[in-house]
N, C-alpha and C positions, 0 to 999 in steps of 0.2 A: 227248396221251398219247404217250409216247416209244416204248412197246412196243406192237406190233400183232400179235396172234395170227393166224396164217394157217392156218386149217383150214376145209375146206368149199369149196363152189363159188365163192363170190364174195368170198373172204377177202382178195384183193389190192385190192379196190375199197373206197371209203369205206363206212361203215355204211349199210345199206339203210334207206330211209324206210318208214313204214307203207304208203304207196301201193305202193312197189316190192315189199314183202313180200306184200301182197295180190295183186299181179300174179303173183308166183311161186307162191303158193298156188293161184290160178286155173289156172295152167299145169299144176300137178301134178294137180289134180282133173280137168282136161280130158284128161289122159293116163290117168285111172283109177288114179292112184297114191295109196294111203292115206298119211296123214300122221301123224307122231308128233312130240311135243315133248319135248326132253331138256334137263337142266341139270346143271352141274358146277362145283365150285370147284377141280377138279384137271384143267386142260386139257392135260396132257402129251400129246404126239402119239401115244404108245402106249397111252393110256388110252381104249380104245374103249367102255368101259362107263360111260355117263353115267346119271344117275338120270332115270327117266321121269316126265313130268308126266301123270298119269292113264294111261289105256290108249290104244293106237294107235287112231286115228279111222278105222276101216275103213268105217263106214257114213255118215260125215259128208260131205255133198256141198255144203254151204253155206260159202263162204269166210268169211263174217261169223262163223260159229260157231267156226271155227278161229282167226281173229284174236282173238276173245274169249278163247279158251284161252291163246293166246300172251301177251296182255296180263295175264291173271290170273297166269300164271307169272312174268312180269316183275315184277308187284307183290310177289309172294311171295318172289322170288329176285333182287332188284335187284343184289346184289353177286356174281352168278354169271354164267358164260357160259351162254347158252341157244341151242340150235340146233333147227332144224326138219329132219326127215328125211322123205323120200318113198320109198316102196317100190314096186318094179315086180314084180308077182307073175305076170307073163305066162308065165314059164318054169317055173312050178311050185315056185318057191322065193322067199323074200323077199330080193330083191336091192336094196340101196340105190341108187336112181337119182339122187337129188339130196339134198344136205345143205348147209345154210347157217346161219351164225350170225345171230341176230336180237337178241341183247343181249350187251353186254360190260360188265364191272365198270367203275366210274368210275376205279379205280386198279388197274393191273396192273404189278407190279414186274419182270416178265419172267423170263428164264431165264439160268442160268449154264452156260457150256460148260466142262466139266472134261476135262483131257487127262491120260492116263496113259501112261507109257512103260514097256515091259516088254522081255523078252528079244528078241533078233534084230531090234532096232529097230522092234518092233511098237508102234503108237500106237493107243490106244483113246480115243474121245470119248464122253462121256455128258452128257445134259442134266439140269439140276436147276432146278426152278421155285422161285424165291424165295418164292412164296406158300405153298409146302409147309412153310416154317419156322414157320408159324402154325397153330393148331388149326383143325379143320374148322368152318366157319361164320364164321370171322374172317379168312380168307385174303386177301380183297380189300378189306379196310378199311384205309385209310391212317391209322394212328394218329399219325404225325408231322404230317399236315395237321390232324387234329382237335386235337392239342395246340397247334399254332401258332394255330388259330382261338380256342382258349380263352385263350391268352396275350394275343392281340390284344384279345379282349373284356374281359379283366381289366385291361388297361392304360387303358381308357376309364373 
């Protein structure tokens, strides 16, 4: 994968294995941080509102139950980004203590950086996700790879 989205705690590392995800979930539960699972096909850095998978798991203390929900979300949303968030409620408000990505789409075209020049030599930069050019639900499917596979199959 040429593009690698960097959001969350471990985003500069290689993707986490299931064992490493379990260890992070155990760490969160050991700190009494409730966990939630979110998914999105719009991973723009300013998009803070991802769709929730179920409700936040305030009462769940079993890492296996949380991993089960993560895997169910992966099965249902394999072409989406999926992240786990852990909330620290010690200060009387829900503060995100830890967030990390547990699933990435198999194909992510990345972002374009647009530059605008205006008065007084002002330069503005904006990000545009190439995936947003497709309709919701189809944003991380690589149709060019699928058509290449069909062409290869048809040639045999």
